[in-house]
Every structure is written in structure tokens, then in C-alpha cells.
C-alpha positions, 0 to 999 in steps of 0.5 A, spaced: 585 518 201 586 511 201 587 506 207 590 499 205 591 493 210 594 486 208 591 481 212 594 473 213 587 469 211 590 463 216 591 468 222 584 471 221 579 466 219 573 470 221 575 475 216 576 470 211 569 467 212 566 474 212 569 476 205 569 468 202 576 468 201 577 463 196 584 465 193 590 470 194 591 475 193 584 477 194 582 485 194 576 487 198 574 495 196 570 498 201 568 492 206 565 488 200 563 494 195 568 490 190 572 484 191 577 481 186 581 475 187 588 474 183 594 479 181 591 484 177 595 489 172 595 496 175 590 499 169 585 493 171 585 494 178 584 501 177 577 499 173 575 495 179 576 500 184 572 505 180 567 500 179 566 499 186 566 506 188 560 507 183 556 502 187 
């Protein structure tokens, strides 16, 4: 199961600082187990998610 949320970095500066947001979109997997910035194509995003889940 997957749970996703979209957060406006300007409205939630504490979250932006917590996850060191430096660009958008920034995707955070499992509360920081994986983080990537930018619009990734679907196959690359799937690779990043799998990598984060292994950690």
C-alpha cells in the first residue's frame, strides 16, 4: 500500500527544513529513507522507490 501527500514548502517551512528541500518537486520516501528532487520519469522513480525500500 502507498500513502502519498503533497505539501507546499512555503506553507510548511518546518517540513522544508526537516527534509532540506532545495528544489521542487522533491519526493521523500519513508520519512527520508529515500529523497530525490526533480521530475523523474516513472521507471526511474520506481528504481528510487525500490532502492529506498531496501535501506
